[in-house]
C-alpha positions in Angstrom: 212.1 157.4 141.2 215.3 155.4 139.6 214.2 151.5 137.8 214.8 149.1 139.8 217.1 146.4 137.4 216.9 143.2 139.8 213.8 140.8 138.9 211.8 142.2 141.7 209.6 144.7 139.3 208.6 146.8 142.1 205.9 148.6 139.7 204.4 145.3 139.1 204.2 144.6 143.1 202.8 147.9 143.4 200.2 147.4 140.8 199.1 144.1 142.3 198.7 145.8 145.6 196.4 148.4 144.1 194.1 145.5 142.8 194.2 143.7 145.6 193.1 146.7 147.8 190.7 147.9 145.8 187.0 147.7 147.8 184.6 147.4 145.0 184.5 146.0 141.2 184.4 149.5 140.2 187.5 151.0 141.6 189.4 148.3 140.2 188.2 148.8 136.5 189.2 152.2 137.2 192.6 151.0 138.4 193.2 148.6 135.1 192.2 151.3 132.9 194.4 154.0 134.0 197.4 150.9 133.9 196.1 149.9 130.4 196.3 153.7 129.1 199.6 153.7 130.7 201.0 151.4 129.1 199.5 151.8 125.8 201.0 155.5 125.9 204.6 154.1 126.9 204.6 151.7 124.4 203.5 154.1 121.4 205.5 157.5 122.9 209.0 155.8 123.8 210.3 153.1 121.3 213.1 153.1 123.1 211.9 150.7 126.0 214.5 148.4 127.2 214.3 144.9 128.0 213.5 145.5 132.1 210.5 147.9 131.1 209.0 145.5 128.2 209.0 142.7 130.9 207.3 145.0 133.5 204.6 146.0 131.3 204.4 143.1 129.8 203.7 140.9 133.2 201.0 143.7 134.0 199.4 142.9 130.7 199.1 139.0 131.8 198.1 139.7 134.8 195.2 141.9 133.8 194.4 139.5 131.6 194.5 136.5 134.4 191.8 138.7 136.1 189.4 138.1 132.9 189.9 141.1 131.2 190.5 141.7 127.6 194.3 142.4 126.1 194.2 144.1 122.2 197.9 145.0 122.7 201.2 144.4 123.7 201.8 141.6 121.5 204.7 142.6 119.3 206.3 143.7 122.6 206.1 140.3 124.2 207.3 138.9 120.6 210.3 141.2 120.8 211.2 139.6 124.6 211.8 136.7 122.5 214.9 137.9 120.8 216.3 138.7 123.9 219.6 136.7 125.4 218.6 137.5 129.0 216.4 134.8 130.6 214.0 136.5 132.9 212.9 138.4 129.7 212.7 135.6 127.1 210.8 133.9 130.2 208.4 136.4 130.4 207.7 136.7 126.3 207.3 132.7 126.2 204.8 132.9 129.4 202.8 135.9 127.5 202.9 134.1 124.3 201.5 130.5 126.1 199.1 132.1 127.8 197.6 134.6 125.2 198.2 133.4 121.8 196.9 135.7 118.9 195.3 134.1 116.4 197.2 136.9 113.6 199.0 134.7 111.1 201.5 137.1 110.7 202.2 137.4 114.6 202.2 133.5 114.5 205.0 133.5 111.9 207.1 136.1 114.0 206.3 133.5 116.9 207.2 130.0 115.3 210.4 131.7 113.6 211.2 132.8 117.3 210.9 129.7 118.5 212.8 127.8 115.8 215.5 130.2 116.4 215.7 129.0 119.9 215.2 125.4 119.2 218.6 125.5 116.6 220.9 127.3 119.4 222.8 125.7 121.7 221.4 127.1 125.0 219.3 124.1 126.6 218.0 126.7 128.8 216.3 128.7 125.6 215.6 125.3 124.0 213.5 124.1 127.1 211.9 127.3 127.2 210.9 127.1 123.2 209.8 123.6 123.9 207.4 124.3 127.0 205.9 127.0 124.8 204.9 124.8 121.7 203.8 121.9 124.3 201.4 124.7 125.8 200.0 126.0 122.8 199.8 122.8 121.4 198.0 124.0 117.9 198.1 122.4 114.4 200.2 125.1 113.2 202.8 124.3 116.0 202.8 120.3 115.1 203.0 121.5 111.1 206.2 123.7 112.0 208.0 121.8 114.3 207.5 118.2 112.7 210.8 118.1 111.7 212.5 119.8 114.3 211.5 118.4 117.6 212.2 114.8 117.0 215.7 115.8 115.5 216.2 117.3 119.0 215.0 114.2 120.5 217.0 111.5 118.6 220.5 114.1 118.2 223.5 112.6 120.2 224.5 116.0 121.0 221.4 116.8 123.0 221.4 117.3 126.7 219.2 114.4 128.7 217.1 117.7 130.2 216.3 118.8 126.6 215.6 115.0 125.2 212.8 114.7 128.3 211.2 118.2 127.1 211.0 117.4 123.3 209.7 113.5 124.2 207.0 115.3 126.2 206.6 117.8 123.6 205.9 116.1 120.9 203.8 113.9 122.8 201.4 116.8 123.8 201.5 117.6 119.8 200.6 114.3 119.1 197.7 114.1 120.8 196.7 117.6 120.1 196.9 117.3 116.2 197.8 113.7 115.6 197.3 114.0 111.8 199.9 117.1 111.4 202.4 115.5 113.3 204.2 113.4 110.5 207.1 111.8 111.7 209.7 110.4 109.6 209.8 106.5 109.5 213.6 106.6 109.3 213.5 108.0 113.2 211.3 105.0 114.3 214.4 103.1 115.5 216.3 105.9 117.3 213.1 106.9 119.0 212.2 103.2 120.3 216.0 103.2 121.4 215.6 105.9 123.7 214.2 103.2 125.9 217.6 102.2 126.7 218.7 105.6 127.5 220.8 105.8 130.8 219.4 108.7 132.0 216.2 106.9 133.4 214.2 110.4 132.7 214.6 110.1 129.4 213.4 106.8 129.5 210.5 107.9 131.2 209.2 110.4 128.9 210.1 108.4 125.8 208.0 105.6 126.9 205.0 107.8 126.9 205.5 109.0 123.6 206.1 105.6 122.4 202.9 104.3 124.0 200.9 107.0 122.1 202.7 106.4 118.9 202.0 102.8 119.3 198.0 103.1 119.6 198.4 104.9 116.2 200.6 102.7 114.3 201.7 99.3 116.2 203.7 97.7 113.5 205.7 100.4 112.7 206.7 100.4 116.6 206.9 96.6 117.3 210.1 96.7 118.1 209.8 98.4 121.4 208.3 94.9 123.0 212.0 94.1 123.4 213.7 96.8 124.6 210.4 97.5 127.1 210.9 94.1 128.2 215.0 94.0 128.6 214.6 97.6 130.7 211.5 96.0 132.7 214.0 93.3 133.6 216.7 95.6 134.5 214.5 97.2 136.7 212.3 94.9 138.7 215.4 92.8 139.2 217.4 95.5 140.7 217.9 96.6 144.3 216.1 100.2 145.2 219.9 101.8 146.0 220.5 101.1 142.7 218.5 103.7 141.1 218.9 106.3 144.0 217.3 109.4 142.4 214.6 107.3 140.7 213.7 105.1 144.0 210.7 106.5 145.2 209.9 105.1 149.5 212.2 101.8 148.6 210.4 101.2 145.1 212.8 101.7 142.2 211.6 103.9 139.4 207.7 103.0 139.9 206.6 105.3 137.1 208.6 103.8 134.7 207.7 100.4 135.4 203.9 101.0 135.1 204.3 102.6 131.8 206.3 99.8 130.3 204.0 97.2 131.6 201.3 99.5 129.9 203.3 99.6 126.9 203.6 96.0 126.2 199.5 95.8 126.9 199.3 96.9 123.3 201.0 93.9 122.1 200.4 90.0 122.0 202.8 88.0 124.3 206.1 87.9 122.5 206.6 85.1 119.9 211.0 84.8 120.9 210.9 81.8 123.9 213.4 84.0 125.3 212.0 87.5 125.3 208.5 85.5 126.7 210.4 84.0 129.4 212.5 87.0 130.7 209.1 89.1 130.5 207.2 86.3 132.5 210.1 86.5 135.2 209.9 90.4 135.8 206.0 89.4 136.4 206.8 86.5 138.5 209.6 88.6 140.4 206.7 91.9 141.0 204.4 89.1 142.5 207.0 87.8 144.9 208.0 91.4 145.4 204.3 92.0 146.5 204.7 88.8 149.2 207.5 90.5 151.0 207.3 92.9 154.3 206.4 96.2 153.8 209.9 98.8 154.0 208.2 101.3 155.5 204.5 102.0 156.9 204.3 105.2 155.0 201.4 105.0 152.5 203.4 106.3 149.6 205.0 102.9 149.6 202.5 100.7 149.6 201.2 102.7 147.0 204.0 102.8 144.6 204.3 99.2 145.2 200.4 98.3 144.7 200.8 100.4 141.4 203.2 98.3 139.6 201.5 95.2 140.9 198.5 96.1 139.7 199.8 97.2 136.4 202.1 94.1 136.3 198.3 91.8 137.0 196.7 94.0 133.9 199.7 92.6 131.9 199.3 89.0 133.1 195.4 89.2 132.4 196.0 91.0 128.9 198.7 87.8 127.8 196.4 85.1 129.3 198.3 82.5 128.4 200.2 81.6 131.7 198.0 80.1 134.0 200.6 79.8 137.0 200.8 83.5 136.8 196.9 84.0 136.5 196.5 82.0 139.4 199.1 83.4 141.7 197.8 86.8 140.2 194.3 85.8 141.8 195.5 84.3 144.7 197.6 87.8 145.5 194.3 89.5 144.7 192.1 87.5 147.2 194.6 88.9 149.8 193.2 92.2 148.9 189.5 91.4 149.2 189.8 92.0 153.3 192.5 94.7 153.1 191.5 97.8 155.3 192.0 99.9 152.2 189.1 100.8 150.5 190.6 101.3 147.1 192.6 98.2 147.4 189.4 96.4 147.8 187.7 97.7 144.6 190.8 97.1 142.4 191.0 93.9 143.5 187.4 93.1 142.7 187.7 94.8 139.2 190.8 93.1 138.2 189.1 89.7 139.5 186.1 90.6 137.1 188.6 90.5 134.2 190.4 86.8 135.3 187.1 85.5 135.9 186.6 85.7 132.2 189.9 83.6 131.7 189.5 79.8 131.6 192.9 79.4 133.5 192.1 81.5 136.3 188.1 81.1 136.8 188.3 78.3 139.3 190.8 80.6 141.3 188.6 83.3 141.3 185.2 81.1 142.5 187.6 80.2 145.6 187.0 83.7 146.9 183.2 83.2 146.6 182.6 83.5 150.2 184.7 86.5 150.8 182.9 88.3 147.6 179.3 87.5 149.5 180.5 89.1 152.8 181.8 92.3 150.6 178.4 92.3 149.4 176.8 92.3 152.2 179.0 94.4 154.7 180.9 97.2 152.7 179.9 100.4 153.6 181.1 102.1 150.4 178.4 101.6 147.4 181.1 101.5 144.7 183.0 98.5 146.2 179.5 96.9 146.8 178.8 97.0 142.6 182.0 95.8 141.9 181.5 92.7 144.1 178.0 92.4 142.1 179.7 92.4 139.0 182.3 89.7 140.2 179.6 87.4 141.1 177.9 87.8 138.1 181.5 86.9 136.4 182.4 84.0 138.5 178.9 82.4 138.3 178.6 78.8 136.1 176.4 76.1 136.6 178.0 74.7 139.4 177.1 77.9 141.9 174.6 79.4 140.2 171.7 78.8 142.6 173.8 80.2 145.3 175.0 83.5 143.6 171.4 84.1 142.5 169.9 83.5 145.8 172.2 85.6 147.4 171.8 88.0 144.9 168.0 88.0 145.5 168.4 88.3 149.1 170.3 91.5 148.6 168.7 93.3 146.4 165.6 93.6 148.7 168.5 95.9 150.8 170.6 97.2 147.6 171.2 100.8 146.8 169.0 102.4 144.4 171.7 103.2 142.0 172.5 99.4 141.2 168.9 97.9 141.1 168.4 97.8 137.9 171.7 96.3 136.7 171.2 93.6 139.6 168.0 92.6 138.0 169.4 92.5 134.8 172.2 90.2 135.9 170.2 88.0 138.2 167.7 87.7 135.1 170.3 86.9 132.4 172.2 83.9 135.2 168.7 82.1 136.2 168.4 81.9 132.4 171.4 80.8 130.9 171.9 78.4 133.8 168.8 77.0 134.8 168.7 73.3 134.4 165.2 73.4 135.4 163.0 76.0 133.9 160.5 76.2 136.9 163.6 77.0 139.5 164.1 80.0 136.5 160.2 80.9 136.4 160.2 81.0 140.3 163.5 83.0 140.8 161.9 85.6 137.8 158.4 86.1 139.6 160.2 86.4 142.9 162.5 89.2 141.1 159.5 90.6 139.8 157.7 91.1 143.2 161.3 92.4 145.0 162.1 95.2 142.4 159.3 95.8 140.3 160.1 99.3 139.9 163.4 98.0 138.4 162.1 95.4 136.1 162.5 96.7 132.5 160.6 95.8 129.8 163.2 93.4 128.7 163.2 91.4 131.7 159.5 90.6 131.8 159.2 90.4 127.8 161.9 87.7 128.1 159.9 86.1 130.5 157.3 85.6 128.4 159.6 84.5 125.2 161.0 81.8 127.5 157.5 80.3 128.9 155.9 80.6 125.0 159.0 78.5 123.4 158.8 75.8 126.4 156.0 74.0 126.6 157.2 71.9 129.4 156.4 74.9 132.0 153.6 76.5 130.6 151.0 74.8 132.8 153.3 75.8 135.9 153.3 79.2 134.6 150.2 79.8 134.6 150.0 78.1 137.8 152.6 80.3 139.4 151.7 83.5 137.9 147.4 82.2 139.0 149.3 82.3 142.6 151.1 85.9 142.4 148.3 87.6 141.3 146.6 86.5 145.0 149.1 88.6 147.0 147.1 91.9 148.3 150.0 93.9 146.8 150.8 93.3 143.2 153.2 95.2 141.3 152.3 96.1 137.7 154.9 94.3 136.0 153.5 91.1 137.6 149.8 92.0 136.1 151.5 92.3 132.9 153.1 88.8 133.2 150.6 87.1 134.7 147.8 88.6 132.3 149.8 87.7 129.2 150.4 83.7 130.5 146.9 83.4 132.0 145.5 84.4 128.5 147.5 82.0 126.7 147.6 79.2 128.9 144.7 79.5 131.7 142.9 77.1 130.1 145.7 74.3 131.7 144.9 75.1 135.3 140.7 75.9 135.1 139.9 72.1 136.0 141.3 73.0 139.5 138.3 74.6 141.3 140.5 76.9 143.0 141.3 78.6 139.3 138.5 78.3 137.6 137.8 80.6 134.4 135.6 83.1 136.2 138.0 82.7 139.3 140.7 83.8 136.8 138.8 86.6 135.3 137.5 88.0 138.7 141.1 88.0 140.2 142.6 89.5 137.2 139.8 92.3 137.0 140.2 93.0 140.5 143.8 94.7 139.5 142.5 96.1 136.3 141.6 99.9 137.8 144.9 100.1 139.5 146.9 100.1 136.8 148.1 102.2 134.0 146.5 102.5 130.4 149.5 100.6 128.9 148.7 97.6 131.2 144.8 97.7 130.7 145.1 97.5 127.2 146.9 94.1 127.8 144.6 92.8 130.0 141.5 93.7 127.6 143.5 91.5 124.6 143.4 88.7 127.5 140.0 89.1 128.0 139.5 88.8 124.3 141.6 85.6 124.9 139.2 84.2 127.5 136.5 84.4 125.1 138.4 82.0 122.6 139.5 79.7 126.0 136.1 80.1 128.3 133.0 80.6 126.2 131.0 80.1 129.0 132.1 83.9 130.6 131.9 85.5 126.9 128.9 87.5 128.2 130.6 88.8 131.1 133.6 89.8 129.8 131.0 91.7 127.0 129.6 93.6 129.4 132.6 94.9 130.6 133.9 96.0 127.0 130.7 97.8 126.9 131.2 99.4 130.1 131.6 103.4 129.5 134.9 103.1 131.3 136.3 101.2 128.6 133.5 101.7 125.5 134.1 105.7 126.1 137.2 105.6 127.8 139.5 109.3 127.2 142.7 106.8 126.5 142.3 106.2 122.7 144.1 102.5 122.7 141.8 101.5 125.4 138.7 102.7 123.7 139.8 101.5 120.2 140.4 97.7 121.9 137.4 97.8 124.0 135.3 98.7 120.4 137.4 96.4 117.8 137.3 93.3 120.5 133.6 93.9 121.3 132.5 93.8 117.7 134.8 91.0 116.9 133.3 88.9 119.6 129.7 89.7 118.6 130.5 88.8 114.7 132.6 86.2 114.7 131.8 82.3 114.6 133.4 80.5 117.6 135.6 78.9 114.4 137.0 82.3 113.3 137.8 83.4 116.8 139.8 80.2 117.7 141.6 81.4 114.2 142.3 84.9 115.4 142.9 84.2 118.8 145.4 81.1 118.5 147.9 80.6 120.5 151.3 82.8 120.0 153.7 80.8 118.2 157.3 80.5 119.8 159.8 83.1 119.2 162.6 82.4 116.9 165.9 81.9 119.3 168.2 84.6 119.3 170.7 86.4 122.1 168.4 87.4 125.3 167.7 91.0 124.7 169.0 91.7 128.2 172.7 91.0 127.3 172.4 93.6 124.9 170.7 95.9 127.5 173.6 95.0 129.8 175.8 95.8 127.3 174.4 99.4 127.0 174.4 99.8 130.2 177.8 99.3 131.0 179.9 98.2 127.9 182.9 96.5 130.1 180.7 93.9 131.2 181.3 92.3 127.1 184.5 90.9 128.7 182.4 89.2 131.6 179.6 87.9 129.2 181.7 86.3 126.4 182.5 86.7 122.8 178.5 87.2 122.0 177.7 90.1 119.5 174.5 91.8 120.1 171.6 91.4 117.7 168.5 92.2 117.4 166.3 91.9 120.7 164.1 88.9 119.9 161.4 89.6 122.8 157.8 90.3 121.7 158.3 93.9 122.2 154.2 94.3 121.8 152.3 95.0 125.1 150.5 92.3 125.0 148.4 89.4 122.8 146.5 92.2 120.6 145.0 91.1 117.5 144.6 94.6 115.6 148.2 95.2 115.3 148.3 96.9 111.9 145.8 99.2 113.0 147.3 99.6 116.2 150.6 99.9 114.9 149.3 103.0 112.7 147.7 104.9 115.8 150.6 104.6 117.9 152.7 105.7 115.3 151.3 108.4 114.8 150.7 109.2 118.2 154.6 108.7 119.4 155.5 111.0 116.6 153.3 114.2 118.0 155.0 113.3 121.3 158.6 113.1 120.3 158.4 115.6 117.7 160.2 113.3 115.6 161.0 113.9 111.7 158.2 112.6 109.2 161.1 111.7 106.3 163.3 109.9 108.8 160.5 108.5 111.4 157.3 107.4 109.5 158.7 104.4 108.4 161.2 103.2 111.7 159.1 100.2 112.5 160.3 98.5 109.4 163.8 100.6 108.6 163.1 102.1 105.2 161.7 104.7 103.4 159.0 104.9 101.1 160.1 104.6 97.7 160.5 108.0 95.9 158.4 108.8 92.8 160.9 111.1 91.4 162.7 109.6 88.9 165.9 111.4 89.4 166.8 113.1 92.7 167.9 116.7 93.1 171.5 117.6 93.0 171.5 119.8 96.0 173.2 119.7 99.1 171.8 121.6 102.1 173.3 121.9 105.4 170.3 122.8 107.7 170.2 126.3 110.0 171.7 124.5 113.1 169.7 126.8 115.4 166.7 125.6 114.4 167.7 122.6 117.0 168.0 125.1 119.6 163.8 125.3 119.8 163.1 121.4 118.3 163.6 117.7 119.6 164.7 116.8 116.6 165.5 118.0 113.0 167.2 117.6 109.9 170.7 118.6 110.2 172.2 118.0 106.6 170.9 116.6 103.4 172.0 116.3 100.0 171.1 113.7 97.1 172.3 111.0 98.9 172.0 111.2 102.7 170.1 112.7 104.9 171.2 113.2 108.6 168.9 113.9 111.4 169.1 114.2 115.4 166.6 113.8 118.2 167.3 114.6 121.6 166.2 114.2 125.3 167.4 115.9 127.8 167.4 115.0 131.7 169.4 117.3 133.8 173.0 117.6 132.2 172.9 114.9 130.2 171.3 114.9 126.6 170.5 111.5 125.2 170.7 112.3 121.1 169.8 109.7 118.4 171.1 110.0 115.0 169.2 108.7 111.8 171.5 108.4 108.5 168.8 107.6 105.5 169.9 106.5 102.2 167.8 108.3 99.6 169.7 106.1 96.8 169.2 102.6 95.1 172.7 101.8 95.9 174.1 100.4 99.1 176.2 103.1 101.5 179.3 101.2 102.5 182.1 101.5 105.4 179.9 104.1 107.3 182.1 106.0 110.0 181.4 109.2 112.0 183.4 111.0 114.3 182.6 114.0 116.8 185.6 116.2 117.5 186.1 119.0 120.0 188.5 122.1 119.9 190.3 123.1 123.2 187.5 125.3 124.0 184.7 122.5 124.0 186.8 119.9 125.2 186.1 120.7 129.2 182.7 122.0 128.6 181.4 118.9 126.6 181.7 114.4 127.1 180.3 113.0 124.2 180.3 109.1 123.9 178.4 107.2 120.8 177.6 104.0 120.3 179.3 102.5 117.2 177.6 102.8 114.1 176.7 99.9 111.5 179.0 100.3 108.7 176.3 99.9 105.5 173.2 101.5 104.9 171.1 99.8 102.3 169.2 101.3 99.5 166.0 103.5 100.8 167.1 102.6 104.3 168.2 104.2 107.5 170.3 103.4 110.6 170.6 104.8 113.7 173.3 105.8 116.0 172.7 106.6 119.6 174.9 108.1 122.4 175.3 110.8 125.0 176.2 114.4 125.4 176.9 115.4 128.8 177.4 119.4 129.4 180.6 119.4 132.3 180.4 123.5 132.3 179.2 126.4 129.8 180.8 126.6 126.6 180.1 128.4 123.4 181.6 127.0 120.2 180.1 124.0 118.6 181.1 120.5 118.0 182.5 119.1 114.7 181.0 116.3 112.9 182.3 114.4 110.0 180.5 111.4 108.5 182.3 109.1 106.1 181.1 106.6 103.4 181.5 105.2 100.1 178.7 105.7 97.3 179.4 103.7 94.0 183.2 102.9 95.2 183.8 106.6 95.6 184.7 108.1 98.8 182.4 110.7 100.3 183.1 113.2 103.4 180.6 115.1 105.0 181.7 118.0 107.6 179.7 120.2 109.4 179.0 121.8 112.6 176.5 119.6 115.2 174.2 122.1 116.6 174.5 121.3 120.5 174.4 125.0 121.9 174.3 125.5 125.7 170.4 126.3 125.5 170.2 122.8 124.8 170.7 121.8 128.3 168.3 124.7 130.1 165.2 123.0 131.7 162.1 125.4 133.2 162.1 127.1 136.2 158.7 128.1 137.8 158.4 131.2 140.3 156.3 133.8 141.8 157.0 137.6 141.2 158.6 138.0 144.5 161.3 135.8 143.8 161.7 136.6 140.5 162.0 140.3 141.4 164.5 139.4 144.3 166.5 137.2 141.9 166.8 139.7 139.2 168.1 142.5 141.7 170.7 139.7 143.2 172.1 139.5 139.5 173.3 143.1 139.2 176.8 142.7 138.1 177.8 144.0 134.1 178.5 140.6 133.1 175.7 138.9 134.5 173.6 140.9 132.3 173.1 141.0 128.7 171.0 143.2 126.6 170.0 143.1 123.0 168.0 145.7 121.2 167.1 144.3 117.5 164.3 144.8 114.8 161.8 142.2 114.3 162.5 139.5 111.8 159.4 137.8 111.8 155.6 139.1 112.3 155.1 140.4 116.0 152.6 137.5 116.8 152.0 137.3 120.6 151.5 133.3 120.6 154.4 133.0 118.0 156.9 134.5 120.5 155.5 132.5 123.8 155.8 129.1 121.6 159.6 129.9 120.4 160.2 131.0 124.2 158.8 127.8 125.3 160.7 125.6 122.9 163.7 127.2 124.0 163.4 125.5 127.2 162.4 128.6 129.6 158.7 129.3 131.5 156.4 131.8 130.5 155.5 133.6 133.8 152.4 134.8 133.8 151.1 138.2 136.1 155.0 139.1 136.4 155.5 142.1 134.5 152.7 145.0 134.4 152.4 144.9 130.5 150.8 141.9 129.3 152.5 142.2 125.9 155.9 141.4 127.6 157.5 138.0 128.3 159.0 137.1 131.6 160.3 133.3 132.7 163.3 131.9 134.1 165.1 128.9 133.1 168.1 126.5 135.1 171.3 125.5 132.8 172.2 122.6 133.9 176.1 121.2 133.8 177.3 118.6 135.8 180.0 121.1 137.4 176.9 123.5 138.5 173.2 124.9 138.3 173.6 128.2 136.4 169.9 130.4 137.0 168.7 132.4 134.1 166.4 135.1 134.2 164.8 136.8 131.1 163.1 139.7 129.8 161.3 140.1 126.4 159.8 143.5 125.6 158.1 143.9 122.0 157.0 147.2 120.6 155.0 147.0 117.7 155.2 150.3 116.8 158.4 150.7 116.4 158.5 146.5 115.3 161.3 146.3 117.5 162.4 144.1 120.4 164.3 144.6 123.8 165.8 141.4 125.1 167.0 141.5 128.9 169.0 138.0 130.1 170.4 137.5 133.7 172.6 134.5 134.7 174.2 133.4 137.9 177.6 132.7 136.0 179.4 135.3 134.1 179.0 135.1 130.1 176.1 133.0 129.6 173.7 135.5 129.5 175.5 136.8 126.2 175.6 133.7 124.7 172.1 133.2 125.4 171.4 136.4 123.7 173.4 135.8 121.0 171.2 132.6 120.1 167.6 134.3 120.6 168.2 138.0 119.1 167.9 136.6 115.5 165.0 134.2 116.1 162.1 136.9 116.7 
């Protein structure tokens, strides 16, 4: 058959058709292997293949690769296509290289040289192909190789507009992937900025995106862009849509360029030049005026484009925060959207008004929409809009409307979605304390809050109630009265019992003269709730009983009988038993004077920032702008569980229990309560550096991941579905401060779609022999293979130090045990029969073949150990679920030890291809 010389490539079409017609996986593999053999022979035997044939075979290899098969040849033929003068051949070569980039250094040099030849050519089509390839690959080598060529192409006067667009976007891609490798010459800064004035709007749009990214890295170097951005924005917003015919989108002139320019200006403060500031204000005023005009089209694209420009303009107005007229106008415009039929507009309006409420110029204007927002809270069907309404009510609240807003939020709390109740509880507690004129009103609100949403009241909330009562003597009698009344309810939440127990233990004597609340009545009422509570609450109530002995000596004998009761004195709970024993002994041997000294009323707490604000900022960092400029401090609430006496003894006991429960590192956490290590007895520290085995963390919830003679770094993790909550501990092992501490966790291209990491900020200094903690979350988006890279930098004795290591976050950290019977196990095992769903490894024993050790390792890895599944009792079978945000991946395993041969056979099957082989790699050297 003669070769087809056109672009149709009939051979490729026939091959694709054959693949599609395959009836089974095996038939497809046979056809692919046959084709690979043919291509390999043609490449080896025929050295005179023309460009068309090379292009056809390279396309087939590319198609096979896209089907999920590995390709280990054909790279040189693809690189040869880059040297062709035909567009179709060069295009296929670049497509192959962009999708399948060979890691060979020699091959990369050939590719880079061919790309450079095309960039330096005069053919704009070839230049665009080369730029697109560089952007698609986006590796560090590309950024380093073309750090001069591409910027020169961008600012050259001889470059045509489409090439300039591609060059700007290519630089943007390289800046995002390898910002450190892309070093732009400072001489080019002014010329890059000047592209904002380019006559071609496509070039200007691409340039704005590039400049916006560069500004975030070095704002001072590109501050000259402000004037040009304002000038360009002014020309667009004051023009008619007919002036930009090619860049008008549904009667809105250049909406994408407008949005990018407005976003660029938000990187800088308002212009100092009065003329520039006036021109910018005119632009913003014009955008607000156009929003009031009737729609020129009923199509949704028109309103979307117009509103996109409007909302970005409002964001810039909020960012500037200096023009009261613009802020009020923006608020009024957003107020019109609150009753719009479009849900997205209502959501965005509420979100923007939250920011406007923080401005002194627009706060009163926002308050005018209070009723509308309350109606939205009651009637909205979309939970996300209701949540934004709660945020706005919180932001607009002040002393003039606090009682109304708190009451409305309390009313809504009874029917609110479970997803937002905890956040609402925090906001109600903060507002009621912040704007309380009468603290009796505050106590009424808080007890009602605990009654309505007891399960969603965090410890910080009721701690804070106790702290306020202890610090304000004028409400202590009232607090005891309403706490006593709250306990009389038939159904009383446990948090209410904690609050009432604490308050009555401290101030029950203030209401003891009332015949309705005599000492014995208080005791009987509190004790009637005792057996319904958890061990933590019972411990607090026992401390209250001990306080009663001091306040009401007449009921001492009755309380002693309760302490002697077997349910307390011989309780299986160590905490309750220890308290009952110590309190009983204390009441028997101490005189009333000693008891009065030991059991005196709690002193006032030091006044610090409310821990509720800290908790709210941790849950929702964006709320910092709404709650003011306070910086979070250490929570000042009394974080104990009640007024207990033997704090030192109890703390040591609790600390040991907590370490055993959480698996904490002794070297990191034994002194966590005061934040300091014990002083080393050694006169000199060993000068060693140790990066601990990263696989150990696969079998533990906490581990030391790096240690040298200066610093020790530990990690602790707790899994909730696809989210791993982590805490890093940084310990200073020296007698000098470690300063300017910063941490960074980076993800490569393979990991970026697989993990999402959010870390809190870290303290910048560690005192000698002290440690600090950094918390965060790691979310598994999809299965992954590589490890994140962590970098820690600091100064020790004014000498910069840098530590780089792999973070031991393996895919196995997101596995949860799964239980099933033998029928389900074998049914699922048979269903997972595809070749890429199974991994089997046979390996020699590395450690003594102990059955219990194997069971513990499997259990620690996250898998269940199902009993009675395998007929051989020495074998292990089990299951687990790998949680990702995208899907849940089922995993089954079977481990067969052969003690005579000292070998293991491990078989793993998973519902997603590739997962089983990765788990096998992690386990094969652990037994």
